[in-house]
C-alpha positions as CSV (number, residue, x, y, z in Angstrom):
1,M,-1.4,21.0,23.3
2,T,-3.0,20.0,19.8
3,L,-0.9,20.1,16.7
4,S,-2.8,20.6,13.4
5,I,-1.5,18.8,10.1
6,S,-2.8,18.7,6.5
7,L,-2.7,15.6,4.6
8,T,-3.9,14.4,1.2
9,V,-5.3,11.1,1.8
10,N,-6.7,9.1,-1.2
11,G,-6.9,12.4,-3.1
12,Q,-8.9,14.4,-0.4
13,P,-7.3,17.1,1.6
14,R,-7.8,16.6,5.3
15,A,-6.9,19.0,8.2
16,I,-6.4,17.1,11.2
17,A,-5.9,18.1,14.9
18,L,-3.8,15.8,16.8
19,D,-4.1,15.9,20.3
20,D,-1.0,13.5,20.9
21,P,2.0,14.1,18.9
22,R,2.9,10.1,19.2
23,V,-0.1,9.0,17.2
24,T,1.1,7.0,14.1
25,L,-0.1,7.1,10.7
26,L,-1.8,3.7,11.0
27,D,-3.6,4.6,14.0
28,L,-4.9,7.8,12.2
29,L,-5.9,6.3,9.4
30,R,-7.7,3.5,11.2
31,E,-9.1,5.1,14.2
32,R,-9.9,8.7,13.3
33,L,-10.2,8.6,9.5
34,H,-12.3,5.3,9.7
35,L,-10.1,3.7,6.8
36,S,-9.6,0.1,8.2
37,G,-8.2,-1.6,4.9
38,T,-4.7,-0.8,6.4
39,K,-4.2,-3.3,9.0
40,K,-2.3,-3.7,12.3
41,G,-0.2,-6.5,12.1
42,C,2.8,-6.6,14.4
43,D,2.8,-3.0,15.0
44,R,6.6,-3.1,14.8
45,G,7.4,-2.6,11.2
46,Q,8.1,-6.3,10.6
47,C,5.1,-7.7,8.9
48,G,4.1,-5.1,6.4
49,A,0.4,-5.4,6.8
50,C,0.3,-1.6,7.5
51,T,2.1,-0.6,4.0
52,V,0.8,2.4,2.7
53,L,2.0,4.8,-0.2
54,V,3.4,8.4,1.3
55,D,4.2,10.7,-1.7
56,G,4.5,7.6,-3.9
57,R,6.8,5.6,-1.6
58,R,5.9,2.4,0.3
59,I,6.2,2.9,4.1
60,N,5.1,0.9,7.5
61,A,2.4,3.2,8.8
62,C,2.8,1.7,12.2
63,L,6.6,3.4,12.1
64,S,5.4,6.8,11.0
65,L,4.4,9.4,13.2
66,A,1.4,11.3,11.8
67,A,2.9,14.6,12.9
68,T,6.0,14.0,10.8
69,L,3.8,13.9,7.6
70,D,2.3,17.4,7.4
71,G,1.6,18.3,3.7
72,A,2.2,14.7,2.6
73,S,0.0,12.7,0.1
74,V,-1.1,9.2,1.3
75,T,-2.7,6.4,-0.6
76,T,-4.2,3.6,0.9
77,I,-6.0,0.5,-0.3
78,E,-9.4,2.3,-0.2
79,G,-7.7,5.0,-2.8
80,L,-6.8,2.4,-5.4
81,A,-9.7,1.5,-7.3
82,E,-11.4,4.2,-9.5
83,G,-15.0,3.7,-8.8
84,E,-15.9,0.1,-9.9
85,A,-12.7,-0.2,-11.6
86,L,-10.0,-2.2,-9.7
87,H,-6.4,-1.1,-10.0
88,P,-4.5,-3.4,-12.1
89,V,-2.6,-4.9,-8.9
90,Q,-5.8,-5.6,-7.3
91,A,-7.3,-7.4,-10.7
92,A,-4.1,-9.4,-10.7
93,F,-4.1,-10.4,-7.2
94,I,-7.6,-12.0,-7.7
95,A,-6.9,-13.3,-11.2
96,C,-3.5,-15.3,-9.7
97,D,-5.0,-16.1,-6.4
98,G,-2.5,-13.9,-4.5
99,F,-4.3,-14.1,-1.2
100,Q,-5.8,-16.9,1.2
101,C,-7.1,-15.3,4.4
102,G,-6.7,-11.7,3.0
103,Y,-5.4,-10.3,6.1
104,C,-2.1,-9.2,4.5
105,T,-3.6,-8.5,1.1
106,P,-3.9,-4.7,1.5
107,G,-0.3,-4.3,2.6
108,Q,0.8,-6.7,0.1
109,I,-1.0,-4.9,-2.9
110,M,0.0,-1.5,-1.7
111,S,3.9,-2.7,-1.6
112,A,3.4,-4.3,-5.0
113,V,1.8,-0.6,-6.4
114,G,4.8,0.7,-4.9
115,L,7.5,-1.7,-6.1
116,I,6.0,-1.4,-9.7
117,S,5.9,2.2,-9.7
118,E,9.5,2.5,-8.5
119,G,10.4,0.8,-11.6
120,H,11.8,-2.1,-9.5
121,A,9.8,-5.2,-10.5
122,G,10.9,-6.2,-14.1
123,D,10.2,-9.6,-15.0
124,D,12.5,-11.6,-12.4
125,A,10.3,-13.4,-10.0
126,E,13.4,-13.9,-7.8
127,R,13.6,-10.0,-7.9
128,V,10.0,-9.5,-7.0
129,R,10.0,-12.0,-4.0
130,E,13.0,-10.0,-2.5
131,L,11.7,-6.5,-2.7
132,M,8.4,-8.1,-1.4
133,S,10.1,-9.6,1.5
134,G,8.9,-6.9,4.1
135,N,5.3,-8.2,3.6
136,L,4.7,-11.4,5.2
137,C,2.0,-13.9,4.7
138,R,1.1,-16.1,7.3
139,C,-0.9,-18.5,4.8
140,G,1.8,-19.0,2.3
141,A,0.3,-17.3,-0.9
142,Y,3.9,-16.2,-2.1
143,K,3.4,-18.1,-5.4
144,G,0.1,-16.2,-6.3
145,I,1.4,-12.8,-5.0
146,T,4.8,-13.2,-7.0
147,E,2.6,-14.0,-10.0
148,A,0.0,-11.2,-9.4
149,V,2.8,-8.7,-9.3
150,L,4.6,-9.9,-12.4
151,Q,1.3,-9.9,-14.1
152,A,0.3,-6.4,-13.2
153,Q,3.8,-5.2,-14.1
154,R,3.4,-6.4,-17.4
155,E,-0.4,-5.2,-18.0
156,M,0.9,-1.7,-16.4
157,T,3.9,-1.6,-18.9
158,A,2.0,-2.4,-21.9
159,E,-0.7,0.2,-21.0
160,T,1.9,2.7,-20.7
161,G,3.3,1.8,-24.0
162,R,0.0,1.9,-25.8
163,D,-0.6,5.5,-24.3
164,A,2.9,6.5,-25.4
165,A,2.4,5.5,-28.9
């Protein structure tokens, strides 16, 4: 039995036929849509390497069945930059050395984008650390990650403030 779903992935409408209703969003993204930026870490929802945005909310793609997301909008790390212009969070991760080996970086960035868009980041480093705690970094780049989230949040807030004026 084949199940058909429709997703908008990084702004592009996609009609997808699922041969197995048990396929996760992570496997769909990586294996069928060839979007390998979303990483498979623990495959149990414990590391955050697979974090993507679904309808603007952070989720672990390894825990979400693709079949349950019919009609959803999915944003992966590949969908953040606009052409050559990096998303402010991506630029902040580079400026603040928010990564070492880079394996967790896509999930960290996607979680940070979600955190900022949810309006939870503020300017409190401890709060950012707590709200990013679902994303693990084996290299220990947490100081740079926290600084990057705070810097991006400040820049995005200032940008929004200028646009509103």
